[in-house]
N, C-alpha and C positions, 0 to 999 in steps of 0.2 A: 503494500500499499504507501509506504513512503517513497519507494522507487517511482511508483507513478505518478505521485504528487511532486516529486523532484523533476521530472519529466515535463509536467504540465508548467511549473515555474519557469523552467528554461524555455520553454516554447512562448509564454507569455512575455519574458523579458526579451527574448529575440524579436517577437512581435512588435514590442515597444521600441526596440533600437530600428526596426525597419521603418516605422513610423517617424521616428526622429530623423532618420536618414532622408526620407522623401519630403520632409516638411523644408519649407524654403528657409534660407537664412542660415546661420552656422556661428563660426567662432566660438566664443567662450561657453555660451550655452550649450552647444552641441558636444563639445568636450566634457563638461561638466556631466551631462546626461549620460554620455557614453560611458563615463567611469563611474560617477556615484550612483546613478539610478539603474543602468543596465549591467555594466560590466562586474561591479562588486557583488552583485546578487546572482550572478551566472555561475560563479565558480565556487559556490559553497562556502561554509562558515572558515574564517581564519584562525588558524592554530599557530602557535608558536613556530612549531617546525615548518610549517607550509607558507609561512608569509611572504617570502620572497618569491615562491612560485605562484602564488595566489595574485601577487601584484603585478608579475611579469605577464601572465595570462590576461589580466584586466587590461594592461596597456597594449598588449598585442590586439586584443579585441577592439580598442578605442581606434587604434591605428587601422585596422582592417575596415571598420566602419567608415572611416574617414575616405580610404581608397574607394570603397564601395560607392560612398556619396559624390565623390568628384567623377566616377566613372559613370553614375547614372545621370548626370546632369544633361540636359538638352544642348544640343549644338543650334546656336541661332544661325539664320542666314542674313546675309548682307541685304538692306532693304533694295526693291526693285531688281533683284537679281537671284539666282539660285546657287550662288555661291556661298559656302559656309564661313562664318566668321573664324579667320585662322587661328586665333587665340583659342576659342572653344574646342576646335579639333585637336590642337596641341594640348591641351588640358586634358581632353579625354584619352590620348594616346600615351601621354606620360602616366596617368592614373591606371590605365588598363595594364602597362608596362609594370608598374609598381604592384599591382595586384598579383601579377604572375609571379614577380620576384617574391612577395610576401609568402604565397602559396609553396613556391619551391624551398624557401628557407625554412619554413614551417614543417615541411616533409623532412628536411635534413634534422631539424630539431627533435621532432618525434622520432626518427629512426634511430638518432642517438640515445634517446630515453627509453625506448620500448620496442624497437624493431630489430631483427636479426641483420646481420650484414649481408646476407645472400638476397635480400629482397630489393627490387628496383624502387626508387624514389616514387615514380608514378604509381605503384602500388599501395603506397602508404594509406591513402584515404580509404580505399576500398577495403582494405584488410584489417583496418585499425579497430574496428568494433569486433571483430573476430578473434583477434590476438588476445593475449593474456593482460587486457587492461580491464581495470574494474569499471563497472558501469557508472559509478560517480565521480571518475577520473576527469580532472579538467580536459584532458585530451579529447576524451570522448564528446565533452560539451563543444570544445572548439571545433571538431568534426561537424557537428550538428550546426553550428553557427556558421561555418564556411559554406557548406551546402544551402543553408537557408538564406545567406545574404548574397552569394556570389551567383547562384544560379539565376535568380530573378534580375540581376544586374546584366548578366549576359543576354538574357532574353529582351530585356528594354533596349539593348544596343543592337539588336538584330537589323532594324531598318536603316540605321546609320551604316552599318557594317556592309550592306548591299550598296551604299552609296560610295563609301571609301574602302579601297582594298586594303589600306594600313589599318584600319580598325578591324576588318574582317580577319586579317593574319593575325593579330594579337588575340582576338576572341577565340580563334581556333587553337593557338597555343595554350590560352587558359583552359579551354576544354580538354586538350589532349593532356594537360597536368592533372586535372581532376579525374580523368578517366582513369 
């Protein structure tokens, strides 16, 4: 029963994070919400032995949410033209690249903590819940968060990826990394 309640809490806090990500604006309020409203509650109670791990997972979650927010942004068009605003495209390209880098580095971190050396990095997300990680572990929570935040971001970028091959390539690379 407690495990089911924990999963519902994680789903609710992740949904709150998605709401905050898609809300306009940002800066201090966004970071405060990601760390204090969502992040702290997503990774369970802090004990003296797990304080550093809890803090690092909370910060990693906030950074992931920031990348997702920037990647999900709309690309404006130059008035009376069909050309996109270069700054918006550049921002989207950089954020998608950072999102890919985050996922790769997270794979490396998880592999070092809980994976055997013979597994490929791209297999980490798919096998993480099956391997010897406890259900309440922060790594399992992070897997859920990555899937819950990144997949809608990729879907929201589908139309723009059909217009710009650079965005398409980055989305395909992220999908390959998640696969």
